[in-house]
PDB file of N, CA, C and O in Angstrom:
ATOM      1  N   MET A   1      26.810  15.711  62.202  1.00  0.00           N
ATOM      2  CA  MET A   1      26.965  14.805  61.080  1.00  0.00           C
ATOM      3  C   MET A   1      25.591  14.378  60.535  1.00  0.00           C
ATOM      4  O   MET A   1      25.390  14.329  59.321  1.00  0.00           O
ATOM      5  N   GLU A   2      24.646  14.069  61.443  1.00  0.00           N
ATOM      6  CA  GLU A   2      23.329  13.647  60.994  1.00  0.00           C
ATOM      7  C   GLU A   2      22.599  14.775  60.267  1.00  0.00           C
ATOM      8  O   GLU A   2      21.879  14.538  59.297  1.00  0.00           O
ATOM      9  N   GLU A   3      22.792  15.990  60.741  1.00  0.00           N
ATOM     10  CA  GLU A   3      22.170  17.147  60.092  1.00  0.00           C
ATOM     11  C   GLU A   3      22.706  17.301  58.672  1.00  0.00           C
ATOM     12  O   GLU A   3      21.949  17.606  57.750  1.00  0.00           O
ATOM     13  N   ARG A   4      23.972  17.097  58.499  1.00  0.00           N
ATOM     14  CA  ARG A   4      24.594  17.195  57.177  1.00  0.00           C
ATOM     15  C   ARG A   4      24.050  16.104  56.253  1.00  0.00           C
ATOM     16  O   ARG A   4      23.780  16.364  55.080  1.00  0.00           O
ATOM     17  N   LEU A   5      23.892  14.917  56.760  1.00  0.00           N
ATOM     18  CA  LEU A   5      23.356  13.806  55.981  1.00  0.00           C
ATOM     19  C   LEU A   5      21.911  14.101  55.558  1.00  0.00           C
ATOM     20  O   LEU A   5      21.539  13.846  54.413  1.00  0.00           O
ATOM     21  N   ILE A   6      21.123  14.620  56.449  1.00  0.00           N
ATOM     22  CA  ILE A   6      19.734  14.981  56.135  1.00  0.00           C
ATOM     23  C   ILE A   6      19.705  16.054  55.055  1.00  0.00           C
ATOM     24  O   ILE A   6      18.892  15.990  54.133  1.00  0.00           O
ATOM     25  N   ASP A   7      20.591  17.037  55.169  1.00  0.00           N
ATOM     26  CA  ASP A   7      20.681  18.097  54.157  1.00  0.00           C
ATOM     27  C   ASP A   7      21.027  17.505  52.786  1.00  0.00           C
ATOM     28  O   ASP A   7      20.416  17.868  51.782  1.00  0.00           O
ATOM     29  N   LEU A   8      21.994  16.606  52.745  1.00  0.00           N
ATOM     30  CA  LEU A   8      22.377  15.980  51.477  1.00  0.00           C
ATOM     31  C   LEU A   8      21.241  15.143  50.894  1.00  0.00           C
ATOM     32  O   LEU A   8      21.010  15.174  49.685  1.00  0.00           O
ATOM     33  N   GLU A   9      20.539  14.404  51.730  1.00  0.00           N
ATOM     34  CA  GLU A   9      19.411  13.610  51.260  1.00  0.00           C
ATOM     35  C   GLU A   9      18.295  14.492  50.725  1.00  0.00           C
ATOM     36  O   GLU A   9      17.654  14.157  49.728  1.00  0.00           O
ATOM     37  N   THR A  10      18.065  15.610  51.382  1.00  0.00           N
ATOM     38  CA  THR A  10      17.048  16.552  50.930  1.00  0.00           C
ATOM     39  C   THR A  10      17.420  17.120  49.564  1.00  0.00           C
ATOM     40  O   THR A  10      16.582  17.196  48.667  1.00  0.00           O
ATOM     41  N   ARG A  11      18.670  17.514  49.415  1.00  0.00           N
ATOM     42  CA  ARG A  11      19.132  18.050  48.129  1.00  0.00           C
ATOM     43  C   ARG A  11      19.020  17.001  47.027  1.00  0.00           C
ATOM     44  O   ARG A  11      18.591  17.309  45.915  1.00  0.00           O
ATOM     45  N   LEU A  12      19.399  15.780  47.332  1.00  0.00           N
ATOM     46  CA  LEU A  12      19.319  14.696  46.353  1.00  0.00           C
ATOM     47  C   LEU A  12      17.874  14.466  45.926  1.00  0.00           C
ATOM     48  O   LEU A  12      17.601  14.301  44.737  1.00  0.00           O
ATOM     49  N   ALA A  13      16.960  14.453  46.865  1.00  0.00           N
ATOM     50  CA  ALA A  13      15.541  14.257  46.548  1.00  0.00           C
ATOM     51  C   ALA A  13      15.029  15.388  45.653  1.00  0.00           C
ATOM     52  O   ALA A  13      14.292  15.150  44.696  1.00  0.00           O
ATOM     53  N   PHE A  14      15.425  16.605  45.972  1.00  0.00           N
ATOM     54  CA  PHE A  14      15.025  17.759  45.159  1.00  0.00           C
ATOM     55  C   PHE A  14      15.583  17.629  43.742  1.00  0.00           C
ATOM     56  O   PHE A  14      14.869  17.878  42.771  1.00  0.00           O
ATOM     57  N   GLN A  15      16.838  17.247  43.620  1.00  0.00           N
ATOM     58  CA  GLN A  15      17.458  17.112  42.302  1.00  0.00           C
ATOM     59  C   GLN A  15      16.817  15.988  41.500  1.00  0.00           C
ATOM     60  O   GLN A  15      16.625  16.127  40.292  1.00  0.00           O
ATOM     61  N   GLU A  16      16.486  14.889  42.145  1.00  0.00           N
ATOM     62  CA  GLU A  16      15.817  13.797  41.442  1.00  0.00           C
ATOM     63  C   GLU A  16      14.460  14.235  40.916  1.00  0.00           C
ATOM     64  O   GLU A  16      14.098  13.921  39.783  1.00  0.00           O
ATOM     65  N   ARG A  17      13.706  14.963  41.743  1.00  0.00           N
ATOM     66  CA  ARG A  17      12.402  15.456  41.307  1.00  0.00           C
ATOM     67  C   ARG A  17      12.563  16.427  40.136  1.00  0.00           C
ATOM     68  O   ARG A  17      11.803  16.378  39.169  1.00  0.00           O
ATOM     69  N   THR A  18      13.558  17.306  40.232  1.00  0.00           N
ATOM     70  CA  THR A  18      13.799  18.268  39.167  1.00  0.00           C
ATOM     71  C   THR A  18      14.171  17.561  37.862  1.00  0.00           C
ATOM     72  O   THR A  18      13.704  17.946  36.790  1.00  0.00           O
ATOM     73  N   LEU A  19      15.006  16.534  37.954  1.00  0.00           N
ATOM     74  CA  LEU A  19      15.380  15.781  36.759  1.00  0.00           C
ATOM     75  C   LEU A  19      14.175  15.106  36.120  1.00  0.00           C
ATOM     76  O   LEU A  19      14.054  15.094  34.895  1.00  0.00           O
ATOM     77  N   LEU A  20      13.295  14.553  36.917  1.00  0.00           N
ATOM     78  CA  LEU A  20      12.088  13.939  36.372  1.00  0.00           C
ATOM     79  C   LEU A  20      11.193  14.973  35.683  1.00  0.00           C
ATOM     80  O   LEU A  20      10.631  14.707  34.620  1.00  0.00           O
ATOM     81  N   GLU A  21      11.067  16.133  36.284  1.00  0.00           N
ATOM     82  CA  GLU A  21      10.271  17.199  35.679  1.00  0.00           C
ATOM     83  C   GLU A  21      10.891  17.655  34.360  1.00  0.00           C
ATOM     84  O   GLU A  21      10.178  17.880  33.382  1.00  0.00           O
ATOM     85  N   LEU A  22      12.212  17.792  34.334  1.00  0.00           N
ATOM     86  CA  LEU A  22      12.893  18.197  33.110  1.00  0.00           C
ATOM     87  C   LEU A  22      12.750  17.131  32.020  1.00  0.00           C
ATOM     88  O   LEU A  22      12.593  17.456  30.843  1.00  0.00           O
ATOM     89  N   GLU A  23      12.805  15.883  32.414  1.00  0.00           N
ATOM     90  CA  GLU A  23      12.619  14.804  31.450  1.00  0.00           C
ATOM     91  C   GLU A  23      11.227  14.876  30.830  1.00  0.00           C
ATOM     92  O   GLU A  23      11.079  14.679  29.624  1.00  0.00           O
ATOM     93  N   ASP A  24      10.209  15.156  31.636  1.00  0.00           N
ATOM     94  CA  ASP A  24       8.848  15.308  31.121  1.00  0.00           C
ATOM     95  C   ASP A  24       8.765  16.460  30.117  1.00  0.00           C
ATOM     96  O   ASP A  24       8.120  16.338  29.076  1.00  0.00           O
ATOM     97  N   VAL A  25       9.413  17.563  30.433  1.00  0.00           N
ATOM     98  CA  VAL A  25       9.414  18.714  29.530  1.00  0.00           C
ATOM     99  C   VAL A  25      10.084  18.349  28.210  1.00  0.00           C
ATOM    100  O   VAL A  25       9.575  18.679  27.139  1.00  0.00           O
ATOM    101  N   ILE A  26      11.204  17.679  28.286  1.00  0.00           N
ATOM    102  CA  ILE A  26      11.929  17.293  27.073  1.00  0.00           C
ATOM    103  C   ILE A  26      11.078  16.356  26.223  1.00  0.00           C
ATOM    104  O   ILE A  26      11.022  16.513  25.003  1.00  0.00           O
ATOM    105  N   LEU A  27      10.421  15.393  26.839  1.00  0.00           N
ATOM    106  CA  LEU A  27       9.566  14.464  26.090  1.00  0.00           C
ATOM    107  C   LEU A  27       8.410  15.201  25.414  1.00  0.00           C
ATOM    108  O   LEU A  27       8.088  14.918  24.260  1.00  0.00           O
ATOM    109  N   ARG A  28       7.787  16.138  26.118  1.00  0.00           N
ATOM    110  CA  ARG A  28       6.696  16.929  25.512  1.00  0.00           C
ATOM    111  C   ARG A  28       7.219  17.751  24.341  1.00  0.00           C
ATOM    112  O   ARG A  28       6.572  17.823  23.296  1.00  0.00           O
ATOM    113  N   GLN A  29       8.378  18.368  24.507  1.00  0.00           N
ATOM    114  CA  GLN A  29       8.951  19.170  23.428  1.00  0.00           C
ATOM    115  C   GLN A  29       9.290  18.304  22.221  1.00  0.00           C
ATOM    116  O   GLN A  29       9.071  18.719  21.083  1.00  0.00           O
ATOM    117  N   GLN A  30       9.821  17.109  22.454  1.00  0.00           N
ATOM    118  CA  GLN A  30      10.152  16.225  21.344  1.00  0.00           C
ATOM    119  C   GLN A  30       8.899  15.801  20.585  1.00  0.00           C
ATOM    120  O   GLN A  30       8.903  15.750  19.356  1.00  0.00           O
ATOM    121  N   ARG A  31       7.825  15.497  21.318  1.00  0.00           N
ATOM    122  CA  ARG A  31       6.566  15.147  20.653  1.00  0.00           C
ATOM    123  C   ARG A  31       6.065  16.328  19.818  1.00  0.00           C
ATOM    124  O   ARG A  31       5.593  16.143  18.696  1.00  0.00           O
ATOM    125  N   GLU A  32       6.169  17.524  20.362  1.00  0.00           N
ATOM    126  CA  GLU A  32       5.733  18.720  19.620  1.00  0.00           C
ATOM    127  C   GLU A  32       6.601  18.936  18.380  1.00  0.00           C
ATOM    128  O   GLU A  32       6.081  19.265  17.314  1.00  0.00           O
ATOM    129  N   LEU A  33       7.905  18.756  18.506  1.00  0.00           N
ATOM    130  CA  LEU A  33       8.795  18.877  17.346  1.00  0.00           C
ATOM    131  C   LEU A  33       8.456  17.844  16.281  1.00  0.00           C
ATOM    132  O   LEU A  33       8.445  18.159  15.091  1.00  0.00           O
ATOM    133  N   ASP A  34       8.182  16.620  16.696  1.00  0.00           N
ATOM    134  CA  ASP A  34       7.812  15.575  15.741  1.00  0.00           C
ATOM    135  C   ASP A  34       6.514  15.939  15.029  1.00  0.00           C
ATOM    136  O   ASP A  34       6.394  15.772  13.815  1.00  0.00           O
ATOM    137  N   ARG A  35       5.551  16.433  15.789  1.00  0.00           N
ATOM    138  CA  ARG A  35       4.261  16.830  15.195  1.00  0.00           C
ATOM    139  C   ARG A  35       4.442  17.968  14.197  1.00  0.00           C
ATOM    140  O   ARG A  35       3.867  17.944  13.108  1.00  0.00           O
ATOM    141  N   LEU A  36       5.234  18.955  14.568  1.00  0.00           N
ATOM    142  CA  LEU A  36       5.475  20.090  13.669  1.00  0.00           C
ATOM    143  C   LEU A  36       6.255  19.675  12.429  1.00  0.00           C
ATOM    144  O   LEU A  36       6.013  20.194  11.339  1.00  0.00           O
ATOM    145  N   ALA A  37       7.184  18.748  12.589  1.00  0.00           N
ATOM    146  CA  ALA A  37       7.949  18.260  11.435  1.00  0.00           C
ATOM    147  C   ALA A  37       7.022  17.545  10.456  1.00  0.00           C
ATOM    148  O   ALA A  37       7.161  17.708   9.243  1.00  0.00           O
ATOM    149  N   ARG A  38       6.074  16.751  10.973  1.00  0.00           N
ATOM    150  CA  ARG A  38       5.115  16.071  10.095  1.00  0.00           C
ATOM    151  C   ARG A  38       4.228  17.081   9.365  1.00  0.00           C
ATOM    152  O   ARG A  38       3.945  16.926   8.177  1.00  0.00           O
ATOM    153  N   ARG A  39       3.793  18.115  10.087  1.00  0.00           N
ATOM    154  CA  ARG A  39       2.951  19.133   9.439  1.00  0.00           C
ATOM    155  C   ARG A  39       3.729  19.893   8.381  1.00  0.00           C
ATOM    156  O   ARG A  39       3.190  20.191   7.315  1.00  0.00           O
ATOM    157  N   LEU A  40       4.981  20.211   8.656  1.00  0.00           N
ATOM    158  CA  LEU A  40       5.809  20.913   7.680  1.00  0.00           C
ATOM    159  C   LEU A  40       6.023  20.052   6.445  1.00  0.00           C
ATOM    160  O   LEU A  40       5.945  20.546   5.321  1.00  0.00           O
ATOM    161  N   GLU A  41       6.291  18.771   6.647  1.00  0.00           N
ATOM    162  CA  GLU A  41       6.491  17.875   5.511  1.00  0.00           C
ATOM    163  C   GLU A  41       5.231  17.789   4.655  1.00  0.00           C
ATOM    164  O   GLU A  41       5.310  17.802   3.427  1.00  0.00           O
ATOM    165  N   ALA A  42       4.078  17.701   5.297  1.00  0.00           N
ATOM    166  CA  ALA A  42       2.812  17.655   4.558  1.00  0.00           C
ATOM    167  C   ALA A  42       2.587  18.951   3.783  1.00  0.00           C
ATOM    168  O   ALA A  42       2.137  18.917   2.638  1.00  0.00           O
ATOM    169  N   ALA A  43       2.892  20.074   4.390  1.00  0.00           N
ATOM    170  CA  ALA A  43       2.733  21.366   3.709  1.00  0.00           C
ATOM    171  C   ALA A  43       3.681  21.469   2.514  1.00  0.00           C
ATOM    172  O   ALA A  43       3.301  21.961   1.452  1.00  0.00           O
ATOM    173  N   GLU A  44       4.906  21.005   2.696  1.00  0.00           N
ATOM    174  CA  GLU A  44       5.868  21.031   1.587  1.00  0.00           C
ATOM    175  C   GLU A  44       5.387  20.153   0.438  1.00  0.00           C
ATOM    176  O   GLU A  44       5.542  20.516  -0.728  1.00  0.00           O
ATOM    177  N   GLN A  45       4.806  19.003   0.760  1.00  0.00           N
ATOM    178  CA  GLN A  45       4.284  18.121  -0.287  1.00  0.00           C
ATOM    179  C   GLN A  45       3.117  18.769  -1.026  1.00  0.00           C
ATOM    180  O   GLN A  45       2.999  18.642  -2.245  1.00  0.00           O
ATOM    181  N   ARG A  46       2.252  19.465  -0.281  1.00  0.00           N
ATOM    182  CA  ARG A  46       1.132  20.156  -0.941  1.00  0.00           C
ATOM    183  C   ARG A  46       1.634  21.264  -1.853  1.00  0.00           C
ATOM    184  O   ARG A  46       1.133  21.428  -2.966  1.00  0.00           O
ATOM    185  N   VAL A  47       2.613  22.021  -1.394  1.00  0.00           N
ATOM    186  CA  VAL A  47       3.166  23.106  -2.218  1.00  0.00           C
ATOM    187  C   VAL A  47       3.811  22.526  -3.473  1.00  0.00           C
ATOM    188  O   VAL A  47       3.638  23.062  -4.568  1.00  0.00           O
ATOM    189  N   GLU A  48       4.546  21.445  -3.315  1.00  0.00           N
ATOM    190  CA  GLU A  48       5.190  20.806  -4.461  1.00  0.00           C
ATOM    191  C   GLU A  48       4.153  20.294  -5.456  1.00  0.00           C
ATOM    192  O   GLU A  48       4.330  20.426  -6.667  1.00  0.00           O
ATOM    193  N   ALA A  49       3.070  19.708  -4.942  1.00  0.00           N
ATOM    194  CA  ALA A  49       2.015  19.203  -5.816  1.00  0.00           C
ATOM    195  C   ALA A  49       1.367  20.345  -6.599  1.00  0.00           C
ATOM    196  O   ALA A  49       1.100  20.208  -7.793  1.00  0.00           O
ATOM    197  N   VAL A  50       1.118  21.450  -5.941  1.00  0.00           N
ATOM    198  CA  VAL A  50       0.528  22.606  -6.623  1.00  0.00           C
ATOM    199  C   VAL A  50       1.513  23.162  -7.642  1.00  0.00           C
ATOM    200  O   VAL A  50       1.111  23.527  -8.747  1.00  0.00           O
ATOM    201  N   ALA A  51       2.772  23.233  -7.301  1.00  0.00           N
ATOM    202  CA  ALA A  51       3.780  23.769  -8.212  1.00  0.00           C
ATOM    203  C   ALA A  51       3.910  22.893  -9.454  1.00  0.00           C
ATOM    204  O   ALA A  51       4.164  23.408 -10.542  1.00  0.00           O
ATOM    205  N   GLN A  52       3.743  21.604  -9.316  1.00  0.00           N
ATOM    206  CA  GLN A  52       3.867  20.708 -10.466  1.00  0.00           C
ATOM    207  C   GLN A  52       2.652  20.776 -11.380  1.00  0.00           C
ATOM    208  O   GLN A  52       2.773  20.512 -12.577  1.00  0.00           O
ATOM    209  N   THR A  53       1.506  21.117 -10.857  1.00  0.00           N
ATOM    210  CA  THR A  53       0.293  21.162 -11.676  1.00  0.00           C
ATOM    211  C   THR A  53       0.085  22.524 -12.316  1.00  0.00           C
ATOM    212  O   THR A  53      -0.795  22.682 -13.162  1.00  0.00           O
ATOM    213  N   ARG A  54       0.866  23.489 -11.931  1.00  0.00           N
ATOM    214  CA  ARG A  54       0.660  24.844 -12.444  1.00  0.00           C
ATOM    215  C   ARG A  54       1.940  25.348 -13.080  1.00  0.00           C
ATOM    216  O   ARG A  54       3.016  25.293 -12.485  1.00  0.00           O
ATOM    217  N   GLU A  55       1.802  25.835 -14.291  1.00  0.00           N
ATOM    218  CA  GLU A  55       2.938  26.441 -14.982  1.00  0.00           C
ATOM    219  C   GLU A  55       3.084  27.885 -14.512  1.00  0.00           C
ATOM    220  O   GLU A  55       2.095  28.578 -14.271  1.00  0.00           O
ATOM    221  N   TYR A  56       4.314  28.319 -14.389  1.00  0.00           N
ATOM    222  CA  TYR A  56       4.575  29.698 -13.975  1.00  0.00           C
ATOM    223  C   TYR A  56       4.368  30.622 -15.159  1.00  0.00           C
ATOM    224  O   TYR A  56       4.939  30.413 -16.230  1.00  0.00           O
ATOM    225  N   ASP A  57       3.557  31.634 -14.964  1.00  0.00           N
ATOM    226  CA  ASP A  57       3.308  32.636 -15.999  1.00  0.00           C
ATOM    227  C   ASP A  57       3.586  34.006 -15.400  1.00  0.00           C
ATOM    228  O   ASP A  57       2.819  34.494 -14.571  1.00  0.00           O
ATOM    229  N   PRO A  58       4.706  34.638 -15.830  1.00  0.00           N
ATOM    230  CA  PRO A  58       5.040  35.953 -15.249  1.00  0.00           C
ATOM    231  C   PRO A  58       3.957  37.008 -15.475  1.00  0.00           C
ATOM    232  O   PRO A  58       3.859  37.965 -14.707  1.00  0.00           O
ATOM    233  N   ALA A  59       3.149  36.844 -16.517  1.00  0.00           N
ATOM    234  CA  ALA A  59       2.089  37.824 -16.785  1.00  0.00           C
ATOM    235  C   ALA A  59       1.024  37.796 -15.682  1.00  0.00           C
ATOM    236  O   ALA A  59       0.324  38.788 -15.477  1.00  0.00           O
ATOM    237  N   GLU A  60       0.897  36.691 -14.985  1.00  0.00           N
ATOM    238  CA  GLU A  60      -0.091  36.589 -13.916  1.00  0.00           C
ATOM    239  C   GLU A  60       0.364  37.277 -12.635  1.00  0.00           C
ATOM    240  O   GLU A  60      -0.457  37.535 -11.754  1.00  0.00           O
ATOM    241  N   GLU A  61       1.632  37.575 -12.515  1.00  0.00           N
ATOM    242  CA  GLU A  61       2.163  38.203 -11.306  1.00  0.00           C
ATOM    243  C   GLU A  61       1.700  39.655 -11.240  1.00  0.00           C
ATOM    244  O   GLU A  61       1.788  40.375 -12.235  1.00  0.00           O
ATOM    245  N   PRO A  62       1.210  40.092 -10.088  1.00  0.00           N
ATOM    246  CA  PRO A  62       0.837  41.506  -9.969  1.00  0.00           C
ATOM    247  C   PRO A  62       2.099  42.361  -9.956  1.00  0.00           C
ATOM    248  O   PRO A  62       3.173  41.893  -9.575  1.00  0.00           O
ATOM    249  N   PRO A  63       1.964  43.606 -10.371  1.00  0.00           N
ATOM    250  CA  PRO A  63       3.152  44.477 -10.354  1.00  0.00           C
ATOM    251  C   PRO A  63       3.601  44.738  -8.921  1.00  0.00           C
ATOM    252  O   PRO A  63       2.800  44.659  -7.990  1.00  0.00           O
ATOM    253  N   PRO A  64       4.858  45.042  -8.749  1.00  0.00           N
ATOM    254  CA  PRO A  64       5.341  45.363  -7.401  1.00  0.00           C
ATOM    255  C   PRO A  64       4.614  46.580  -6.844  1.00  0.00           C
ATOM    256  O   PRO A  64       4.099  47.383  -7.623  1.00  0.00           O
ATOM    257  N   PRO A  65       4.554  46.744  -5.540  1.00  0.00           N
ATOM    258  CA  PRO A  65       3.779  47.837  -4.919  1.00  0.00           C
ATOM    259  C   PRO A  65       4.279  49.234  -5.295  1.00  0.00           C
ATOM    260  O   PRO A  65       3.522  50.198  -5.184  1.00  0.00           O
ATOM    261  N   HIS A  66       5.503  49.366  -5.725  1.00  0.00           N
ATOM    262  CA  HIS A  66       6.010  50.711  -6.020  1.00  0.00           C
ATOM    263  C   HIS A  66       5.608  51.214  -7.381  1.00  0.00           C
ATOM    264  O   HIS A  66       5.977  52.334  -7.732  1.00  0.00           O
ATOM    265  N   TYR A  67       4.862  50.444  -8.184  1.00  0.00           N
ATOM    266  CA  TYR A  67       4.382  50.914  -9.471  1.00  0.00           C
ATOM    267  C   TYR A  67       3.047  51.569  -9.356  1.00  0.00           C
ATOM    268  O   TYR A  67       2.495  52.025 -10.357  1.00  0.00           O
TER     269      TYR A  67
END
């Protein structure tokens, strides 16, 4: 019985450590996602700003590669 209890306690300790490690990974990933979302938003704003200051002129477009 004592051996079984020790085995269960060992498994529980391992699972608790694993959960803490997984929580750290999730927090790091969330921070990275937040950082990337901010960079994407900034890039979208820059593209929009450039698009608003420049009129589209089809004559400026280079011909497709098959010509």
